N, C-alpha and C positions, 0 to 999 in steps of 0.2 A: 425459320424453324417453326414446327407445329406449336400451337398454343399449349398443348399438353406438355411439350418439352420445357417451355418457360415456367409452367406451374411447378414441374418437378425440380427445375433448377433453383426455384425460389426456396426450396427446402434446404439448399446449400449443405449437403452432407459433408461431414469431415472426411477429407480424402488425404491419404498419406502416400507420398512417392517413395517406393522402395527400389533398391538396386542390388542385383546379385551378379556375380562373375560366372560366366558360362564359357568354358574353354579360353579363359583369359580376356573375354570381351564383356562389356557392361550391358546387361539386359535390365530394362526398367519396367516397373509395373505400378499401377495405382491400386491402393488398398483402402477399402472402406467397409463399414457395416460390422455385424457381429453374428455369430452362429457358425454352423458347419461351412467348410471351405467350398467356394464356387469360383472356378477359374474361367475367365472370359478370353476367347481367342478371336481376334479381329479378322476381317477379310483381306483380300489381296492388296488393296490400296489404303486400308483402314489403319487405325491406331487405337491405343487404349482410351484416348480422349473421346472417341466416338461413342463410347458407352455411357458417358456422363449423364445423359437424361434419364438413364435407368438406375443410377446408383442409389438414389434415395429409397426406391421401392425394393430393389433386389437386396440392398444392404439391411433391410428390416428383418430378414430372416437368414442371412448368409454373410459370412466374411468373404467379401468379393475381392478378387485379384484380377485386374484387367491388365493383361500383359502386352507389351510392345515387342514383337518379334525382332530378333537381330536383323538389321538392314532397313528398319523403318521406324517411324515415330521418334521417340526419344532414346531408343537403343542405339548401340554402336553400328555403324556401317562396317562390314567386314569383307575385304576383297578376297575372292576365291572361296567364299563360304559355300558349303554344300547346301543347295536349296531344295533338295528332294523332300518329299513328304515324310519319309522315315527319319531324315535328319531333323526336320522341324519338330516332329513328335518327340524324338529323343531329347532335344533341347528343352522342350516344355517339361519333360520328366526331370531333367537336371534342374530347371528353375524351381520346380516343386520341392525337390530335395533341399536346395539352397535356401528356400524361403520357409522351410520347416513344415511343409504341407505333406502329410503322409498319404492322404487320399482325398479326392475331391469330386464334386460334380463338375462336368466340363461343358461349358456353353460355347459353341463355336458357330460363327456365321460365314457362309460362302467358303472361301479357301480355308478359313479357320475351322469350319466344320469338317473339312476333309482331314485337316491336321488332327482334330479331336478324334475322329474315327481311327486314324492310324495310331494315335496314342493309346486308345483302348485296346487295339489289336496287339501292340507291341509291349504295353505295360499295363496289363489288365488289373494288377494289384493296386494301381494308383487311381483307378477310375471307378467311382461309385455309380454314376449314370452319365448319359450323354444327352445334351439338349442341343439339337442341331437345327439352326435356322438356314433353310435353303442351302445345304452344304454342297459344295462342288462334289460331283460324283460321276462315276463312269456311265450313267444312264442318261445324263443330260448332254445334248449335243447342240443346244440352241446358241451357245457362245463359241462353238468350235471355229466358225469362219473368222471371228475376231482374233482368236488365239493363233490361228494360222497366219493371219496378217502380221501380228506383232512378232512372230518368229521369223519373218522375212527381213531381208536387208532394209527394204523401204519402211517396214514396221518399226525396226530398231531406230531408224533415223527419226521417224515421226514421234515415237515415244519420247525422245529427247526434247521435242518441241512442245509437247503438251503443256508443261507447266508455264509456258510463256505465250500460249495462244491468247487471242482476245477473250476477255472475260465472258462475253456473250456466248461464244462457242463452248467455253467450259461449262457455262450454266446450262446450255442445252444438253450436253452430255450427262451432267449430274441429274438433270430433271428426268431423264429416262430411267433412272434408278428408283424413282418414286412412283407410287400409284397415282398420286396427284402432283404433277410437276410444280404447281404453285407453292408447294410446301418447301421446296428447295430454297436455301437461303445463303447469303454471302458468307456467314460464319462457317458453315459446313464446307463450302467450296474452298474458302481460304485455308481451312485445316488440311484438306487433301493437297492443295497446291503447295503450301508451305513445306509439307513433308517431302513432296516430290522434288522440290528445288534443292534439298540438301544433297550434296554430291554423294553418289553411290546408291541413292534410293531407286532411281529408274533402272539402273543395272540390276539391282536386287529383284525388282518386279520382272524384268525381262528374263533373268535366270530361272525364275519360277516357271514362267511361260515356256521357256525352252525345254523344260522337262515335263510339261503338262500331260501329254498323252501317255508317256511312260509311267508317270505317277498314277494316272487314273487306272491303268492296267494293274499296277501293284495294289491299289486300293480295292479293286474288284476282287482280287484274290484274298484280300484280308477280311472281307466282309463276313465270311463264315465264322470268324472268331468273335463276332459281335452278336451272335444269335440270342444269347441269354443276358445280354447287357440291357438294363432298363434304358429306353430311348424315347425321347420326345422329338418328333419331327414337326417343324413349324414352317409354314409357307404363306406368303402374301399371294392373294389370287391374281395380282397384277405384276408379279415378278417377271421381268424380262431377261434376267441374267441366268437363272437356273430354273429349268422347267418344273412345274408342279407335277407333271406326269412322271418325272424321274423320282420324285418323292414317293409316289404310289408304288413304284417298283422297289424302292428301298424298303418300304413298309412290308411288302410281301416276303422279304428276306429275313425279317427279324421277328422273334417270338414274343418279346416283351416291349412292345412298341405302341405308342399313341401318336396320332397325327392330328394336328389342329391347323386350321386355315384362318387367315385374317382378311376378311373381305375388303377389296379395294386398295389393299396395301401393296407396295412394291418391294424392292430388295433391301430397303434400309428401315425396317420397322422400329428399331431402337431409336431412331430420330423422328420418323414419320408418325409413329403411334406408340410412344414409349410406355404409356400407362397400360394399354391393352397387352403389349408385348411382355412387360414385366409381370403382369398378373397371370398370364398363361404359364410363364416359367415358374413362378411361385406356387401356383396351383398344382403343377406336376410334382414339384419338390416336396410339397406337404404330404404326398401319398407315399413317399419313400421312408425307409428306415435310415435316417442320416446320422444316427448315433456314431460318434467317432470313438474307436476303441481306445481304451486307456491301458497302459501297462499294468498287469496284475502284480500281486505281491511276489517277490522273488524269494525262492527257497535258498536259505543260507546254510551251508553244511558246516558243522563244527569240525575242528581239526581231528577229533576222535574218529569221525567217519572216514 
């Protein structure tokens, strides 16, 4: 893990695990910090634990909720779960309701960024702003060959073998997600593989990929609804998973948008460069009016009325 990650972990922020019921299934989240609500949505293979290096800094000005989607991390695996973007977004809205979150800033990375955009399109009253790190989007095709492969019978078979491949091969694959592959570490690899070894996780990932292109078409149609949403787009300049050029296209479609780049950083900035990543998030949030509305006085009518 990057040195900055260890420095942040040394702060050891108080983290609470919370659990809510979503359609009868247990969805877990990690909660820390104080201030207006900030909901974190992980990527395709990620989990709430992956945000830990950022908790101390982000929690300094926000109450942070790092969610494990149903199907991965510490949340329940659910056979036959609707894995479409719209269903993912609706479940996050349900999570917010059950967790008592009226409105939040939504930070999503990769596939979680696509879920965040769909959440804002379908439930705009719940979203104060979007903070999108290399969100999966209809303008990035760099990973399309890999998606096509994993949708094939051979790809389905290979995906089942990934958690049990020799560690050196797993390390090579993980290293490609970093701007500097030397920063990849065993702890991060073990987190990904341990989650994938839980029965039902690989199927969850494959079901998302099986709908990938349909979801990207639906997301493209939904982008119009985001024009006036405050948005921060974040990209590492060495991201190999979602093209930075697609971020420029997203930027052109939005009216209240800022775009920031992280030189030399890859697809996992919350692990590779957590200090710089968290500071960019906090800097954007400080520009917003994040005051959370409080219920006003209620008019009580007398019986004479």
